GUMIMI-655895 format. One record per residue (C-alpha): residue number from 1; residue in one letter; x, y, z. Coordinates in pm, whole numbers, plus 50000, padded with zeros to 5 digits. Layout:
i NUM, aa A, east X, north Y, up Z
...
REM end
This chain:
i 1, aa X, east 05120, north 77322, up 33936
i 2, aa X, east 04832, north 77117, up 33831
i 3, aa X, east 04953, north 76763, up 33849
i 4, aa X, east 05037, north 76631, up 33502
i 5, aa X, east 04997, north 76257, up 33474
i 6, aa X, east 05215, north 76074, up 33231
i 7, aa X, east 05265, north 75727, up 33088
i 8, aa X, east 05548, north 75666, up 32851
i 9, aa X, east 05744, north 75388, up 32685
i 10, aa X, east 06035, north 75409, up 32451
i 11, aa X, east 05936, north 75455, up 32083
i 12, aa X, east 05568, north 75469, up 32179
i 13, aa X, east 05331, north 75753, up 32240
i 14, aa X, east 05382, north 75916, up 32579
i 15, aa X, east 05048, north 76024, up 32731
i 16, aa X, east 05011, north 76336, up 32948
i 17, aa X, east 04702, north 76484, up 33102
i 18, aa X, east 04663, north 76796, up 33315
i 19, aa X, east 04397, north 77025, up 33440
i 20, aa X, east 04312, north 77307, up 33206
i 21, aa X, east 04513, north 77604, up 33351
i 22, aa X, east 04756, north 77861, up 33220
i 23, aa X, east 05024, north 77743, up 33467
i 24, aa X, east 05188, north 77557, up 33179
i 25, aa X, east 05563, north 77568, up 33255
i 26, aa X, east 05586, north 77235, up 33444
i 27, aa X, east 05388, north 77055, up 33171
i 28, aa X, east 05607, north 77221, up 32901
i 29, aa X, east 05919, north 77099, up 33081
i 30, aa X, east 05787, north 76740, up 33077
i 31, aa X, east 05694, north 76761, up 32710
i 32, aa X, east 06037, north 76893, up 32617
i 33, aa X, east 06251, north 76657, up 32826
i 34, aa X, east 06386, north 76450, up 32531
i 35, aa X, east 06435, north 76747, up 32294
i 36, aa X, east 06795, north 76860, up 32235
i 37, aa X, east 06875, north 77207, up 32375
i 38, aa X, east 06934, north 77343, up 32022
i 39, aa X, east 06568, north 77277, up 31932
i 40, aa X, east 06395, north 77357, up 32260
i 41, aa X, east 06319, north 77728, up 32229
i 42, aa X, east 06132, north 77711, up 31900
i 43, aa X, east 05945, north 77397, up 31995
i 44, aa X, east 05856, north 77540, up 32335
i 45, aa X, east 05707, north 77849, up 32170
i 46, aa X, east 05489, north 77640, up 31936
i 47, aa X, east 05381, north 77402, up 32211
i 48, aa X, east 05298, north 77691, up 32447
i 49, aa X, east 05076, north 77852, up 32174
i 50, aa X, east 04890, north 77517, up 32125
i 51, aa X, east 04844, north 77465, up 32496
i 52, aa X, east 04729, north 77818, up 32562
i 53, aa X, east 04477, north 77794, up 32279
i 54, aa X, east 04351, north 77463, up 32416
i 55, aa X, east 04304, north 77609, up 32764
i 56, aa X, east 04157, north 77948, up 32663
i 57, aa X, east 03956, north 77869, up 32354
i 58, aa X, east 03898, north 77493, up 32358
i 59, aa X, east 03825, north 77445, up 32722
i 60, aa X, east 03706, north 77803, up 32781
i 61, aa X, east 03941, north 77851, up 33076
i 62, aa X, east 03745, north 77589, up 33277
i 63, aa X, east 03984, north 77431, up 33529
i 64, aa X, east 03750, north 77132, up 33559
i 65, aa X, east 03830, north 77032, up 33206
i 66, aa X, east 04135, north 76833, up 33104
i 67, aa X, east 04417, north 76881, up 32853
i 68, aa X, east 04546, north 76566, up 32691
i 69, aa X, east 04889, north 76568, up 32525
i 70, aa X, east 05065, north 76287, up 32340
i 71, aa X, east 05430, north 76285, up 32236
i 72, aa X, east 05637, north 76051, up 32029
i 73, aa X, east 06007, north 76079, up 31940
i 74, aa X, east 06075, north 75897, up 31612
i 75, aa X, east 06414, north 75868, up 31443
i 76, aa X, east 06335, north 76159, up 31204
i 77, aa X, east 06054, north 76344, up 31382
i 78, aa X, east 05935, north 76491, up 31711
i 79, aa X, east 05554, north 76478, up 31724
i 80, aa X, east 05304, north 76622, up 31975
i 81, aa X, east 04927, north 76608, up 31984
i 82, aa X, east 04735, north 76858, up 32206
i 83, aa X, east 04366, north 76787, up 32265
i 84, aa X, east 04103, north 76983, up 32459
i 85, aa X, east 03745, north 76902, up 32550
i 86, aa X, east 03590, north 77180, up 32347
i 87, aa X, east 03380, north 77180, up 32031
i 88, aa X, east 03685, north 77220, up 31803
i 89, aa X, east 03823, north 77493, up 31582
i 90, aa X, east 03620, north 77522, up 31254
i 91, aa X, east 03810, north 77431, up 30937
i 92, aa X, east 03798, north 77789, up 30799
i 93, aa X, east 03973, north 77929, up 31112
i 94, aa X, east 04274, north 77688, up 31097
i 95, aa X, east 04480, north 77932, up 30895
i 96, aa X, east 04848, north 77997, up 30921
i 97, aa X, east 04868, north 78368, up 30861
i 98, aa X, east 04879, north 78680, up 31073
i 99, aa X, east 04552, north 78868, up 31140
i 100, aa X, east 04479, north 79152, up 30901
i 101, aa X, east 04462, north 79394, up 31186
i 102, aa X, east 04810, north 79386, up 31352
i 103, aa X, east 04681, north 79511, up 31684
i 104, aa X, east 04412, north 79238, up 31703
i 105, aa X, east 04383, north 79074, up 32049
i 106, aa X, east 04423, north 78722, up 31906
i 107, aa X, east 04513, north 78534, up 31593
i 108, aa X, east 04888, north 78511, up 31615
i 109, aa X, east 04907, north 78170, up 31794
i 110, aa X, east 04816, north 77953, up 31492
i 111, aa X, east 05064, north 78151, up 31278
i 112, aa X, east 05337, north 78089, up 31534
i 113, aa X, east 05256, north 77722, up 31558
i 114, aa X, east 05300, north 77693, up 31184
i 115, aa X, east 05634, north 77879, up 31199
i 116, aa X, east 05767, north 77656, up 31480
i 117, aa X, east 05675, north 77323, up 31335
i 118, aa X, east 05730, north 77158, up 30994
i 119, aa X, east 05384, north 77001, up 30988
i 120, aa X, east 05058, north 77104, up 31162
i 121, aa X, east 04740, north 76894, up 31126
i 122, aa X, east 04394, north 76899, up 31287
i 123, aa X, east 04155, north 76628, up 31374
i 124, aa X, east 03829, north 76635, up 31177
i 125, aa X, east 03645, north 76770, up 31482
i 126, aa X, east 03915, north 77038, up 31536
i 127, aa X, east 03979, north 76986, up 31907
i 128, aa X, east 04310, north 76810, up 31855
i 129, aa X, east 04614, north 76951, up 31679
i 130, aa X, east 04921, north 76747, up 31581
i 131, aa X, east 05248, north 76927, up 31539
i 132, aa X, east 05567, north 76771, up 31405
i 133, aa X, east 05926, north 76891, up 31378
i 134, aa X, east 06197, north 76721, up 31172
i 135, aa X, east 06500, north 76612, up 31374
REM end
């Protein structure tokens, strides 16, 4: 695995950074550590889609670029932020629906993220997505 670096304190944002690669399972396991088993599968699917999008589209598959992830567990919410070093996703492409052409090569990831989380928000630049799930 690419080495994921982390810093974390209780009730504060935990910071993770990793090289931009599709070998995401070890990072996903770190991100999901505090999540109860009953919620893990759905959250893992949404997080994986966000991370894959950040690697492929945001960082263009460049292993020299970095992924930054923040996580906070609040009494009523689980929240993650995934940030890449790319130019950002334009506002008009941040939609939560399936592509019109069902056999399209891409376009399902954003839809899945919106299905897995209760709230999905983008930074103004579009290179950071925040996803939250009610506890």
